[in-house]
PDB file of N, CA, C and O in Angstrom:
ATOM      1  N   PRO A   1     -15.607  11.454   9.225  1.00  0.00           N
ATOM      2  CA  PRO A   1     -14.787  11.482   8.006  1.00  0.00           C
ATOM      3  C   PRO A   1     -13.666  12.763   7.806  1.00  0.00           C
ATOM      4  O   PRO A   1     -13.817  13.779   8.484  1.00  0.00           O
ATOM      5  N   VAL A   2     -12.682  12.669   6.961  1.00  0.00           N
ATOM      6  CA  VAL A   2     -11.944  13.557   6.665  1.00  0.00           C
ATOM      7  C   VAL A   2     -12.257  14.371   6.034  1.00  0.00           C
ATOM      8  O   VAL A   2     -13.061  13.835   5.271  1.00  0.00           O
ATOM      9  N   ALA A   3     -12.145  16.103   5.599  1.00  0.00           N
ATOM     10  CA  ALA A   3     -12.727  16.601   4.656  1.00  0.00           C
ATOM     11  C   ALA A   3     -11.878  16.785   3.327  1.00  0.00           C
ATOM     12  O   ALA A   3     -10.725  17.215   3.368  1.00  0.00           O
ATOM     13  N   LEU A   4     -12.576  16.399   2.037  1.00  0.00           N
ATOM     14  CA  LEU A   4     -11.510  16.118   1.142  1.00  0.00           C
ATOM     15  C   LEU A   4     -10.595  17.233   1.026  1.00  0.00           C
ATOM     16  O   LEU A   4      -9.375  17.074   1.015  1.00  0.00           O
ATOM     17  N   SER A   5     -11.256  18.536   0.926  1.00  0.00           N
ATOM     18  CA  SER A   5     -10.394  19.998   0.882  1.00  0.00           C
ATOM     19  C   SER A   5      -9.163  19.948   1.769  1.00  0.00           C
ATOM     20  O   SER A   5      -8.528  20.998   1.856  1.00  0.00           O
ATOM     21  N   LEU A   6      -8.583  18.530   2.667  1.00  0.00           N
ATOM     22  CA  LEU A   6      -7.766  18.395   3.514  1.00  0.00           C
ATOM     23  C   LEU A   6      -6.643  17.293   2.576  1.00  0.00           C
ATOM     24  O   LEU A   6      -5.450  17.240   2.874  1.00  0.00           O
ATOM     25  N   LEU A   7      -7.151  16.582   1.598  1.00  0.00           N
ATOM     26  CA  LEU A   7      -6.511  15.236   1.069  1.00  0.00           C
ATOM     27  C   LEU A   7      -6.549  15.861  -0.127  1.00  0.00           C
ATOM     28  O   LEU A   7      -7.322  16.736  -0.519  1.00  0.00           O
ATOM     29  N   PRO A   8      -5.206  15.079  -0.933  1.00  0.00           N
ATOM     30  CA  PRO A   8      -4.457  15.462  -2.461  1.00  0.00           C
ATOM     31  C   PRO A   8      -5.810  15.275  -2.992  1.00  0.00           C
ATOM     32  O   PRO A   8      -6.809  14.725  -2.529  1.00  0.00           O
ATOM     33  N   PRO A   9      -5.459  16.150  -4.569  1.00  0.00           N
ATOM     34  CA  PRO A   9      -6.493  15.602  -5.329  1.00  0.00           C
ATOM     35  C   PRO A   9      -6.739  14.189  -6.048  1.00  0.00           C
ATOM     36  O   PRO A   9      -7.625  13.899  -6.853  1.00  0.00           O
ATOM     37  N   SER A  10      -5.993  13.610  -5.674  1.00  0.00           N
ATOM     38  CA  SER A  10      -6.134  12.101  -6.021  1.00  0.00           C
ATOM     39  C   SER A  10      -6.815  11.245  -5.416  1.00  0.00           C
ATOM     40  O   SER A  10      -6.839  10.068  -5.773  1.00  0.00           O
ATOM     41  N   VAL A  11      -7.506  11.727  -4.358  1.00  0.00           N
ATOM     42  CA  VAL A  11      -8.081  11.074  -3.198  1.00  0.00           C
ATOM     43  C   VAL A  11      -9.579  10.776  -3.921  1.00  0.00           C
ATOM     44  O   VAL A  11      -9.726  11.924  -4.341  1.00  0.00           O
ATOM     45  N   ALA A  12     -10.868  10.036  -4.400  1.00  0.00           N
ATOM     46  CA  ALA A  12     -11.872   9.833  -4.374  1.00  0.00           C
ATOM     47  C   ALA A  12     -12.342   9.574  -2.972  1.00  0.00           C
ATOM     48  O   ALA A  12     -11.588   8.964  -2.215  1.00  0.00           O
ATOM     49  N   TYR A  13     -13.596  10.008  -2.529  1.00  0.00           N
ATOM     50  CA  TYR A  13     -14.559   9.219  -1.424  1.00  0.00           C
ATOM     51  C   TYR A  13     -15.734   8.726  -1.663  1.00  0.00           C
ATOM     52  O   TYR A  13     -16.568   9.311  -2.354  1.00  0.00           O
ATOM     53  N   LEU A  14     -15.924   7.557  -1.094  1.00  0.00           N
ATOM     54  CA  LEU A  14     -17.194   7.048  -0.906  1.00  0.00           C
ATOM     55  C   LEU A  14     -17.666   6.836   0.481  1.00  0.00           C
ATOM     56  O   LEU A  14     -16.942   6.912   1.474  1.00  0.00           O
ATOM     57  N   PHE A  15     -18.780   6.597   0.480  1.00  0.00           N
ATOM     58  CA  PHE A  15     -19.941   6.313   1.410  1.00  0.00           C
ATOM     59  C   PHE A  15     -20.691   5.521   1.748  1.00  0.00           C
ATOM     60  O   PHE A  15     -21.807   6.029   1.640  1.00  0.00           O
ATOM     61  N   ASP A  16     -20.759   4.593   2.089  1.00  0.00           N
ATOM     62  CA  ASP A  16     -21.981   3.535   1.933  1.00  0.00           C
ATOM     63  C   ASP A  16     -22.839   3.616   3.086  1.00  0.00           C
ATOM     64  O   ASP A  16     -22.377   2.954   4.015  1.00  0.00           O
ATOM     65  N   LYS A  17     -23.805   4.129   3.324  1.00  0.00           N
ATOM     66  CA  LYS A  17     -25.060   4.503   4.054  1.00  0.00           C
ATOM     67  C   LYS A  17     -25.476   3.311   5.068  1.00  0.00           C
ATOM     68  O   LYS A  17     -25.570   3.269   6.295  1.00  0.00           O
ATOM     69  N   GLN A  18     -25.671   2.424   4.109  1.00  0.00           N
ATOM     70  CA  GLN A  18     -26.018   0.910   4.895  1.00  0.00           C
ATOM     71  C   GLN A  18     -25.111   0.126   6.523  1.00  0.00           C
ATOM     72  O   GLN A  18     -25.401  -0.307   7.639  1.00  0.00           O
ATOM     73  N   SER A  19     -23.921   0.357   5.644  1.00  0.00           N
ATOM     74  CA  SER A  19     -22.682  -0.203   6.457  1.00  0.00           C
ATOM     75  C   SER A  19     -22.160   1.193   7.657  1.00  0.00           C
ATOM     76  O   SER A  19     -21.639   1.174   8.773  1.00  0.00           O
ATOM     77  N   THR A  20     -22.605   2.262   6.767  1.00  0.00           N
ATOM     78  CA  THR A  20     -21.624   3.376   7.127  1.00  0.00           C
ATOM     79  C   THR A  20     -19.990   3.257   7.170  1.00  0.00           C
ATOM     80  O   THR A  20     -19.308   3.582   8.142  1.00  0.00           O
ATOM     81  N   THR A  21     -19.606   2.851   6.221  1.00  0.00           N
ATOM     82  CA  THR A  21     -18.477   2.447   5.703  1.00  0.00           C
ATOM     83  C   THR A  21     -18.016   4.175   4.665  1.00  0.00           C
ATOM     84  O   THR A  21     -18.618   4.754   3.761  1.00  0.00           O
ATOM     85  N   HIS A  22     -16.748   4.467   5.365  1.00  0.00           N
ATOM     86  CA  HIS A  22     -16.172   5.383   4.616  1.00  0.00           C
ATOM     87  C   HIS A  22     -15.067   5.016   3.728  1.00  0.00           C
ATOM     88  O   HIS A  22     -14.157   4.502   4.379  1.00  0.00           O
ATOM     89  N   VAL A  23     -14.768   5.111   2.218  1.00  0.00           N
ATOM     90  CA  VAL A  23     -14.070   4.782   1.815  1.00  0.00           C
ATOM     91  C   VAL A  23     -12.908   6.008   0.859  1.00  0.00           C
ATOM     92  O   VAL A  23     -13.255   6.885   0.067  1.00  0.00           O
ATOM     93  N   TYR A  24     -11.905   5.744   1.180  1.00  0.00           N
ATOM     94  CA  TYR A  24     -10.779   6.890   0.791  1.00  0.00           C
ATOM     95  C   TYR A  24     -10.189   6.141  -0.145  1.00  0.00           C
ATOM     96  O   TYR A  24      -9.677   5.086   0.229  1.00  0.00           O
ATOM     97  N   LEU A  25     -10.129   6.505  -1.530  1.00  0.00           N
ATOM     98  CA  LEU A  25      -9.776   5.791  -2.742  1.00  0.00           C
ATOM     99  C   LEU A  25      -8.782   6.727  -3.228  1.00  0.00           C
ATOM    100  O   LEU A  25      -9.152   7.828  -3.635  1.00  0.00           O
ATOM    101  N   VAL A  26      -7.010   6.258  -3.226  1.00  0.00           N
ATOM    102  CA  VAL A  26      -6.166   7.282  -3.728  1.00  0.00           C
ATOM    103  C   VAL A  26      -5.677   6.366  -4.751  1.00  0.00           C
ATOM    104  O   VAL A  26      -5.324   5.189  -4.672  1.00  0.00           O
ATOM    105  N   GLY A  27      -5.749   7.317  -5.896  1.00  0.00           N
ATOM    106  CA  GLY A  27      -5.389   7.147  -7.442  1.00  0.00           C
ATOM    107  C   GLY A  27      -3.751   7.205  -7.167  1.00  0.00           C
ATOM    108  O   GLY A  27      -3.222   8.094  -6.500  1.00  0.00           O
ATOM    109  N   THR A  28      -3.013   6.066  -7.819  1.00  0.00           N
ATOM    110  CA  THR A  28      -1.473   6.135  -7.604  1.00  0.00           C
ATOM    111  C   THR A  28      -0.774   5.839  -9.095  1.00  0.00           C
ATOM    112  O   THR A  28      -1.379   5.471 -10.102  1.00  0.00           O
ATOM    113  N   SER A  29       0.416   6.054  -8.994  1.00  0.00           N
ATOM    114  CA  SER A  29       1.210   5.712 -10.231  1.00  0.00           C
ATOM    115  C   SER A  29       2.504   4.888  -9.380  1.00  0.00           C
ATOM    116  O   SER A  29       3.185   5.283  -8.434  1.00  0.00           O
ATOM    117  N   HIS A  30       2.526   3.829  -9.996  1.00  0.00           N
ATOM    118  CA  HIS A  30       3.334   2.609  -9.242  1.00  0.00           C
ATOM    119  C   HIS A  30       4.734   3.396  -8.849  1.00  0.00           C
ATOM    120  O   HIS A  30       5.275   3.405  -7.743  1.00  0.00           O
ATOM    121  N   ILE A  31       5.143   4.009  -9.975  1.00  0.00           N
ATOM    122  CA  ILE A  31       6.840   4.726  -9.849  1.00  0.00           C
ATOM    123  C   ILE A  31       6.841   6.314  -9.412  1.00  0.00           C
ATOM    124  O   ILE A  31       7.695   7.067  -9.879  1.00  0.00           O
ATOM    125  N   SER A  32       5.867   6.770  -8.517  1.00  0.00           N
ATOM    126  CA  SER A  32       5.855   8.302  -8.583  1.00  0.00           C
ATOM    127  C   SER A  32       6.060   8.516  -6.856  1.00  0.00           C
ATOM    128  O   SER A  32       5.315   7.949  -6.056  1.00  0.00           O
ATOM    129  N   ALA A  33       6.918   9.206  -6.536  1.00  0.00           N
ATOM    130  CA  ALA A  33       7.126   9.680  -5.024  1.00  0.00           C
ATOM    131  C   ALA A  33       6.197  10.502  -4.793  1.00  0.00           C
ATOM    132  O   ALA A  33       6.079  10.631  -3.575  1.00  0.00           O
ATOM    133  N   VAL A  34       5.394  11.197  -5.422  1.00  0.00           N
ATOM    134  CA  VAL A  34       4.578  12.167  -5.319  1.00  0.00           C
ATOM    135  C   VAL A  34       3.188  10.995  -4.576  1.00  0.00           C
ATOM    136  O   VAL A  34       2.599  11.181  -3.512  1.00  0.00           O
ATOM    137  N   SER A  35       3.028  10.087  -5.340  1.00  0.00           N
ATOM    138  CA  SER A  35       2.112   9.179  -5.168  1.00  0.00           C
ATOM    139  C   SER A  35       2.090   8.385  -4.007  1.00  0.00           C
ATOM    140  O   SER A  35       1.069   7.956  -3.468  1.00  0.00           O
ATOM    141  N   ALA A  36       3.690   8.136  -3.499  1.00  0.00           N
ATOM    142  CA  ALA A  36       3.808   7.590  -2.395  1.00  0.00           C
ATOM    143  C   ALA A  36       3.548   8.708  -1.411  1.00  0.00           C
ATOM    144  O   ALA A  36       2.758   8.133  -0.661  1.00  0.00           O
ATOM    145  N   ARG A  37       3.649   9.563  -1.064  1.00  0.00           N
ATOM    146  CA  ARG A  37       3.434  10.815  -0.050  1.00  0.00           C
ATOM    147  C   ARG A  37       2.071  10.905  -0.122  1.00  0.00           C
ATOM    148  O   ARG A  37       1.489  10.873   0.962  1.00  0.00           O
ATOM    149  N   ASP A  38       1.279  11.030  -1.304  1.00  0.00           N
ATOM    150  CA  ASP A  38      -0.228  11.098  -1.162  1.00  0.00           C
ATOM    151  C   ASP A  38      -0.800   9.748  -0.135  1.00  0.00           C
ATOM    152  O   ASP A  38      -1.703   9.883   0.691  1.00  0.00           O
ATOM    153  N   VAL A  39      -0.270   8.822  -0.323  1.00  0.00           N
ATOM    154  CA  VAL A  39      -0.495   7.630   0.453  1.00  0.00           C
ATOM    155  C   VAL A  39      -0.476   7.711   1.625  1.00  0.00           C
ATOM    156  O   VAL A  39      -1.468   7.770   2.352  1.00  0.00           O
ATOM    157  N   GLU A  40       1.223   7.731   2.120  1.00  0.00           N
ATOM    158  CA  GLU A  40       1.526   8.094   3.374  1.00  0.00           C
ATOM    159  C   GLU A  40       0.283   9.431   3.813  1.00  0.00           C
ATOM    160  O   GLU A  40      -0.531   9.200   4.707  1.00  0.00           O
ATOM    161  N   GLY A  41       0.282  10.279   3.348  1.00  0.00           N
ATOM    162  CA  GLY A  41      -0.764  11.500   3.738  1.00  0.00           C
ATOM    163  C   GLY A  41      -2.147  11.297   4.011  1.00  0.00           C
ATOM    164  O   GLY A  41      -2.619  12.068   4.846  1.00  0.00           O
ATOM    165  N   VAL A  42      -2.936  10.424   3.499  1.00  0.00           N
ATOM    166  CA  VAL A  42      -3.935  10.465   3.158  1.00  0.00           C
ATOM    167  C   VAL A  42      -4.377   9.155   4.783  1.00  0.00           C
ATOM    168  O   VAL A  42      -5.507   9.165   5.272  1.00  0.00           O
ATOM    169  N   ILE A  43      -3.080   8.056   5.407  1.00  0.00           N
ATOM    170  CA  ILE A  43      -3.331   6.901   6.041  1.00  0.00           C
ATOM    171  C   ILE A  43      -3.112   7.889   7.545  1.00  0.00           C
ATOM    172  O   ILE A  43      -3.951   7.939   8.444  1.00  0.00           O
ATOM    173  N   SER A  44      -2.012   8.501   7.543  1.00  0.00           N
ATOM    174  CA  SER A  44      -2.126   9.691   8.487  1.00  0.00           C
ATOM    175  C   SER A  44      -2.971  10.338   9.011  1.00  0.00           C
ATOM    176  O   SER A  44      -3.201  10.386  10.220  1.00  0.00           O
ATOM    177  N   SER A  45      -3.731  11.119   7.829  1.00  0.00           N
ATOM    178  CA  SER A  45      -4.838  11.805   8.251  1.00  0.00           C
ATOM    179  C   SER A  45      -6.369  11.076   8.699  1.00  0.00           C
ATOM    180  O   SER A  45      -7.090  11.441   9.628  1.00  0.00           O
ATOM    181  N   VAL A  46      -6.638   9.834   7.648  1.00  0.00           N
ATOM    182  CA  VAL A  46      -7.944   9.479   8.088  1.00  0.00           C
ATOM    183  C   VAL A  46      -7.480   8.373   9.108  1.00  0.00           C
ATOM    184  O   VAL A  46      -8.353   7.944   9.862  1.00  0.00           O
ATOM    185  N   GLN A  47      -6.257   7.881   9.216  1.00  0.00           N
ATOM    186  CA  GLN A  47      -6.323   6.874  10.254  1.00  0.00           C
ATOM    187  C   GLN A  47      -7.370   5.632  10.391  1.00  0.00           C
ATOM    188  O   GLN A  47      -8.053   5.406  11.390  1.00  0.00           O
ATOM    189  N   PRO A  48      -7.357   4.814   9.095  1.00  0.00           N
ATOM    190  CA  PRO A  48      -8.046   4.189   8.832  1.00  0.00           C
ATOM    191  C   PRO A  48      -8.344   2.431   9.565  1.00  0.00           C
ATOM    192  O   PRO A  48      -7.294   2.122  10.130  1.00  0.00           O
ATOM    193  N   ASP A  49      -9.021   1.687   9.656  1.00  0.00           N
ATOM    194  CA  ASP A  49      -9.311   0.700  10.251  1.00  0.00           C
ATOM    195  C   ASP A  49      -8.462  -0.261   9.296  1.00  0.00           C
ATOM    196  O   ASP A  49      -7.705  -1.104   9.777  1.00  0.00           O
ATOM    197  N   VAL A  50      -8.635  -0.082   7.835  1.00  0.00           N
ATOM    198  CA  VAL A  50      -7.951  -1.272   6.672  1.00  0.00           C
ATOM    199  C   VAL A  50      -7.797  -0.004   5.834  1.00  0.00           C
ATOM    200  O   VAL A  50      -8.353   1.055   5.546  1.00  0.00           O
ATOM    201  N   VAL A  51      -6.461  -0.914   5.565  1.00  0.00           N
ATOM    202  CA  VAL A  51      -5.953  -0.398   3.924  1.00  0.00           C
ATOM    203  C   VAL A  51      -5.182  -1.495   2.986  1.00  0.00           C
ATOM    204  O   VAL A  51      -4.254  -2.290   3.133  1.00  0.00           O
ATOM    205  N   MET A  52      -6.115  -1.086   1.896  1.00  0.00           N
ATOM    206  CA  MET A  52      -6.175  -1.982   0.769  1.00  0.00           C
ATOM    207  C   MET A  52      -5.149  -1.709  -0.281  1.00  0.00           C
ATOM    208  O   MET A  52      -4.714  -0.559  -0.333  1.00  0.00           O
ATOM    209  N   MET A  53      -4.665  -2.661  -1.188  1.00  0.00           N
ATOM    210  CA  MET A  53      -3.697  -2.007  -2.236  1.00  0.00           C
ATOM    211  C   MET A  53      -4.089  -3.227  -3.266  1.00  0.00           C
ATOM    212  O   MET A  53      -4.499  -4.345  -2.954  1.00  0.00           O
ATOM    213  N   GLU A  54      -3.784  -2.564  -4.923  1.00  0.00           N
ATOM    214  CA  GLU A  54      -3.847  -3.321  -5.568  1.00  0.00           C
ATOM    215  C   GLU A  54      -2.400  -3.408  -6.376  1.00  0.00           C
ATOM    216  O   GLU A  54      -1.565  -2.517  -6.531  1.00  0.00           O
ATOM    217  N   LEU A  55      -2.386  -4.658  -6.795  1.00  0.00           N
ATOM    218  CA  LEU A  55      -0.871  -4.970  -7.422  1.00  0.00           C
ATOM    219  C   LEU A  55      -1.424  -5.475  -8.883  1.00  0.00           C
ATOM    220  O   LEU A  55      -2.570  -5.843  -9.140  1.00  0.00           O
ATOM    221  N   CYS A  56      -0.333  -5.396  -9.743  1.00  0.00           N
ATOM    222  CA  CYS A  56      -0.606  -6.629 -10.925  1.00  0.00           C
ATOM    223  C   CYS A  56       0.155  -7.426 -10.561  1.00  0.00           C
ATOM    224  O   CYS A  56       1.138  -7.105  -9.893  1.00  0.00           O
ATOM    225  N   PRO A  57      -0.139  -8.822 -10.949  1.00  0.00           N
ATOM    226  CA  PRO A  57       0.564 -10.248 -10.674  1.00  0.00           C
ATOM    227  C   PRO A  57       2.154  -9.811 -10.320  1.00  0.00           C
ATOM    228  O   PRO A  57       2.688  -9.932  -9.217  1.00  0.00           O
ATOM    229  N   SER A  58       2.875  -9.178 -11.757  1.00  0.00           N
ATOM    230  CA  SER A  58       4.229  -9.269 -11.822  1.00  0.00           C
ATOM    231  C   SER A  58       4.668  -8.141 -10.864  1.00  0.00           C
ATOM    232  O   SER A  58       5.858  -8.260 -10.575  1.00  0.00           O
ATOM    233  N   ARG A  59       4.028  -7.017 -10.249  1.00  0.00           N
ATOM    234  CA  ARG A  59       4.546  -6.258  -9.259  1.00  0.00           C
ATOM    235  C   ARG A  59       4.507  -7.191  -8.102  1.00  0.00           C
ATOM    236  O   ARG A  59       5.507  -7.132  -7.388  1.00  0.00           O
ATOM    237  N   TYR A  60       3.561  -8.063  -7.740  1.00  0.00           N
ATOM    238  CA  TYR A  60       3.146  -8.813  -6.719  1.00  0.00           C
ATOM    239  C   TYR A  60       4.388  -9.997  -6.400  1.00  0.00           C
ATOM    240  O   TYR A  60       4.980 -10.114  -5.328  1.00  0.00           O
ATOM    241  N   ILE A  61       4.582 -10.757  -7.532  1.00  0.00           N
ATOM    242  CA  ILE A  61       5.897 -11.648  -7.478  1.00  0.00           C
ATOM    243  C   ILE A  61       6.971 -10.884  -7.244  1.00  0.00           C
ATOM    244  O   ILE A  61       7.876 -11.423  -6.607  1.00  0.00           O
ATOM    245  N   ASN A  62       7.132  -9.655  -7.624  1.00  0.00           N
ATOM    246  CA  ASN A  62       8.570  -8.925  -7.678  1.00  0.00           C
ATOM    247  C   ASN A  62       8.813  -8.753  -6.000  1.00  0.00           C
ATOM    248  O   ASN A  62       9.805  -9.099  -5.359  1.00  0.00           O
ATOM    249  N   MET A  63       7.493  -8.059  -5.479  1.00  0.00           N
ATOM    250  CA  MET A  63       7.377  -7.571  -4.203  1.00  0.00           C
ATOM    251  C   MET A  63       7.453  -9.076  -2.897  1.00  0.00           C
ATOM    252  O   MET A  63       7.526  -9.069  -1.669  1.00  0.00           O
ATOM    253  N   LEU A  64       7.416  -9.772  -3.523  1.00  0.00           N
ATOM    254  CA  LEU A  64       7.732 -11.357  -2.540  1.00  0.00           C
ATOM    255  C   LEU A  64       8.686 -11.571  -3.003  1.00  0.00           C
ATOM    256  O   LEU A  64       9.436 -11.301  -2.065  1.00  0.00           O
ATOM    257  N   ALA A  65       9.367 -11.904  -3.867  1.00  0.00           N
ATOM    258  CA  ALA A  65      10.773 -11.768  -4.013  1.00  0.00           C
ATOM    259  C   ALA A  65      11.923 -11.347  -3.429  1.00  0.00           C
ATOM    260  O   ALA A  65      12.941 -11.986  -3.164  1.00  0.00           O
ATOM    261  N   ARG A  66      11.519  -9.624  -3.169  1.00  0.00           N
ATOM    262  CA  ARG A  66      12.317  -8.771  -2.819  1.00  0.00           C
ATOM    263  C   ARG A  66      12.415  -9.276  -0.896  1.00  0.00           C
ATOM    264  O   ARG A  66      13.475  -9.292  -0.270  1.00  0.00           O
ATOM    265  N   ARG A  67      11.145  -9.607  -0.347  1.00  0.00           N
ATOM    266  CA  ARG A  67      10.657  -9.749   1.227  1.00  0.00           C
ATOM    267  C   ARG A  67      11.772 -10.955   1.278  1.00  0.00           C
ATOM    268  O   ARG A  67      12.877 -10.648   1.726  1.00  0.00           O
ATOM    269  N   GLU A  68      11.564 -12.236   0.870  1.00  0.00           N
ATOM    270  CA  GLU A  68      11.816 -13.095   0.601  1.00  0.00           C
ATOM    271  C   GLU A  68      13.814 -13.057   0.856  1.00  0.00           C
ATOM    272  O   GLU A  68      14.430 -13.697   1.708  1.00  0.00           O
ATOM    273  N   LYS A  69      14.358 -12.178  -0.107  1.00  0.00           N
ATOM    274  CA  LYS A  69      15.483 -11.701  -0.305  1.00  0.00           C
ATOM    275  C   LYS A  69      16.262 -11.161   1.024  1.00  0.00           C
ATOM    276  O   LYS A  69      17.352 -11.577   1.416  1.00  0.00           O
ATOM    277  N   SER A  70      15.375 -10.027   1.702  1.00  0.00           N
ATOM    278  CA  SER A  70      15.528  -9.306   2.829  1.00  0.00           C
ATOM    279  C   SER A  70      15.397 -10.459   3.994  1.00  0.00           C
ATOM    280  O   SER A  70      16.292 -10.506   4.837  1.00  0.00           O
ATOM    281  N   LEU A  71      14.196 -11.486   4.070  1.00  0.00           N
ATOM    282  CA  LEU A  71      14.500 -12.406   5.162  1.00  0.00           C
ATOM    283  C   LEU A  71      15.228 -13.163   5.206  1.00  0.00           C
ATOM    284  O   LEU A  71      15.358 -13.657   6.326  1.00  0.00           O
ATOM    285  N   THR A  72      16.202 -13.770   4.009  1.00  0.00           N
ATOM    286  CA  THR A  72      16.932 -14.602   3.708  1.00  0.00           C
ATOM    287  C   THR A  72      18.611 -13.962   3.879  1.00  0.00           C
ATOM    288  O   THR A  72      19.641 -14.621   4.020  1.00  0.00           O
ATOM    289  N   GLY A  73      18.481 -12.726   3.821  1.00  0.00           N
ATOM    290  CA  GLY A  73      20.110 -11.600   3.580  1.00  0.00           C
ATOM    291  C   GLY A  73      20.378 -12.197   2.296  1.00  0.00           C
ATOM    292  O   GLY A  73      21.548 -12.412   1.977  1.00  0.00           O
ATOM    293  N   GLY A  74      19.541 -12.454   1.617  1.00  0.00           N
ATOM    294  CA  GLY A  74      20.210 -12.313   0.214  1.00  0.00           C
ATOM    295  C   GLY A  74      20.777 -13.963  -0.253  1.00  0.00           C
ATOM    296  O   GLY A  74      21.280 -14.139  -1.362  1.00  0.00           O
ATOM    297  N   VAL A  75      20.646 -14.876   0.553  1.00  0.00           N
ATOM    298  CA  VAL A  75      20.973 -16.111   0.553  1.00  0.00           C
ATOM    299  C   VAL A  75      19.909 -17.059   0.045  1.00  0.00           C
ATOM    300  O   VAL A  75      18.832 -17.276   0.602  1.00  0.00           O
ATOM    301  N   GLU A  76      20.337 -17.588  -1.063  1.00  0.00           N
ATOM    302  CA  GLU A  76      19.534 -19.082  -1.506  1.00  0.00           C
ATOM    303  C   GLU A  76      19.094 -19.603  -0.774  1.00  0.00           C
ATOM    304  O   GLU A  76      19.767 -19.537   0.255  1.00  0.00           O
ATOM    305  N   GLY A  77      18.053 -20.289  -0.651  1.00  0.00           N
ATOM    306  CA  GLY A  77      17.468 -21.475   0.350  1.00  0.00           C
ATOM    307  C   GLY A  77      17.557 -21.126   1.761  1.00  0.00           C
ATOM    308  O   GLY A  77      17.750 -21.934   2.669  1.00  0.00           O
ATOM    309  N   GLY A  78      17.426 -20.047   1.866  1.00  0.00           N
ATOM    310  CA  GLY A  78      16.717 -19.673   3.211  1.00  0.00           C
ATOM    311  C   GLY A  78      18.282 -19.482   4.193  1.00  0.00           C
ATOM    312  O   GLY A  78      19.382 -20.003   4.010  1.00  0.00           O
ATOM    313  N   ALA A  79      17.866 -18.635   5.129  1.00  0.00           N
ATOM    314  CA  ALA A  79      19.003 -18.368   6.581  1.00  0.00           C
ATOM    315  C   ALA A  79      19.160 -19.380   7.064  1.00  0.00           C
ATOM    316  O   ALA A  79      20.359 -19.648   7.139  1.00  0.00           O
ATOM    317  N   GLY A  80      18.439 -20.223   7.506  1.00  0.00           N
ATOM    318  CA  GLY A  80      18.971 -21.386   8.300  1.00  0.00           C
ATOM    319  C   GLY A  80      19.543 -22.438   7.977  1.00  0.00           C
ATOM    320  O   GLY A  80      19.871 -23.248   8.844  1.00  0.00           O
ATOM    321  N   GLU A  81      19.871 -22.724   6.186  1.00  0.00           N
ATOM    322  CA  GLU A  81      19.935 -23.877   5.728  1.00  0.00           C
ATOM    323  C   GLU A  81      21.863 -23.506   5.415  1.00  0.00           C
ATOM    324  O   GLU A  81      22.382 -22.468   5.003  1.00  0.00           O
ATOM    325  N   GLN A  82      22.516 -24.853   5.823  1.00  0.00           N
ATOM    326  CA  GLN A  82      23.865 -24.578   5.260  1.00  0.00           C
ATOM    327  C   GLN A  82      24.008 -24.823   3.914  1.00  0.00           C
ATOM    328  O   GLN A  82      23.337 -25.571   3.203  1.00  0.00           O
ATOM    329  N   GLN A  83      25.311 -23.849   3.517  1.00  0.00           N
ATOM    330  CA  GLN A  83      25.678 -24.201   2.478  1.00  0.00           C
ATOM    331  C   GLN A  83      27.087 -25.068   2.328  1.00  0.00           C
ATOM    332  O   GLN A  83      27.928 -25.186   3.219  1.00  0.00           O
ATOM    333  N   GLU A  84      27.151 -25.634   1.031  1.00  0.00           N
ATOM    334  CA  GLU A  84      28.127 -26.493   0.609  1.00  0.00           C
ATOM    335  C   GLU A  84      29.180 -25.791   0.101  1.00  0.00           C
ATOM    336  O   GLU A  84      30.166 -26.386  -0.334  1.00  0.00           O
TER     337      GLU A  84
END
């Protein structure tokens, strides 16, 4: 495990003895650049096997819409469909 003294104060550490699982929980603000840097730093330092994040439904829908727009080049109906 990574020493908590090397991680941002927004990190809580949990350990499950039965499964020997180490969990680093990073408290964030969705609109904070500091939070984004904290998360990047923890992932870089810890090198976890799994990363999970919590999103409220509206942020999740927003994220999917932006992803779809980037995949289709901003064209409604998809990149492969012909426009009339």
